[in-house]
C-alpha positions as CSV (number, residue, x, y, z in Angstrom):
1,M,-16.4,8.3,1.7
2,D,-19.7,6.9,-0.2
3,E,-18.1,4.2,-2.9
4,P,-20.5,1.4,-2.6
5,P,-20.1,-0.8,1.1
6,D,-18.5,-3.9,-1.6
7,L,-16.2,-1.8,-3.0
8,S,-15.4,0.0,0.4
9,L,-14.3,-3.3,1.6
10,L,-11.8,-4.3,-0.7
11,F,-10.5,-1.0,-0.3
12,H,-9.8,-2.2,3.1
13,R,-8.9,-5.5,2.3
14,L,-6.0,-3.8,-0.1
15,N,-5.0,-1.8,2.5
16,N,-4.8,-4.3,4.9
17,Q,-2.7,-6.9,2.2
18,L,-0.6,-3.7,1.2
19,G,0.1,-3.5,5.5
20,I,1.3,-6.4,5.8
21,I,4.1,-6.6,2.7
22,L,4.8,-3.1,3.5
23,A,5.4,-3.9,7.0
24,H,7.3,-7.4,6.3
25,A,9.1,-5.2,3.7
26,E,10.2,-2.8,6.5
27,L,11.6,-5.4,8.7
28,L,13.3,-7.0,6.4
29,E,14.8,-3.5,5.3
30,S,16.2,-3.2,9.4
31,K,17.7,-6.5,8.9
32,A,19.2,-7.5,5.6
33,T,23.1,-7.5,6.3
34,S,24.2,-6.0,3.0
35,D,23.6,-3.5,0.8
36,A,21.9,-4.7,-1.6
37,G,19.7,-6.7,0.4
38,R,18.8,-3.0,1.8
39,S,18.3,-1.7,-1.2
40,R,15.6,-4.8,-2.7
41,A,13.6,-4.5,0.7
42,G,13.9,-0.5,0.2
43,Q,13.0,-0.6,-4.2
44,V,10.3,-3.2,-1.4
45,V,8.7,-0.5,1.1
46,S,8.7,2.9,-1.8
47,S,6.4,0.3,-4.2
48,A,4.2,-1.0,-1.3
49,L,3.9,2.5,-0.3
50,G,3.5,3.7,-3.8
51,A,0.2,1.6,-4.3
52,M,-1.1,2.1,-0.9
53,A,-1.5,5.8,-2.6
54,T,-2.5,4.7,-5.7
55,V,-5.2,3.3,-3.6
56,K,-6.6,6.6,-1.7
57,E,-6.3,8.6,-4.7
58,I,-8.8,6.3,-6.7
59,R,-11.1,5.9,-4.0
60,R,-10.4,10.4,-4.0
61,Q,-11.3,10.4,-7.5
62,L,-14.1,7.7,-7.0
63,A,-15.4,9.6,-4.6
64,A,-15.2,13.2,-6.6
65,D,-17.6,11.1,-9.4
66,V,-20.3,11.1,-6.9
67,E,-20.3,14.8,-6.3
């Protein structure tokens, strides 16, 4: 990707933070003892994955704009 270094660092940091959220949500989902708990953790998993996909799409669009 050819985005400015400050944006590249920002995307990297955001993905790291989302990865931590995702890992913890997956752990909560696997250890939940109730259907409601699994469902709530599953919503966080889905949201974290969606946020990561959004970051990827922003990077893709920025790269396309540079070209």
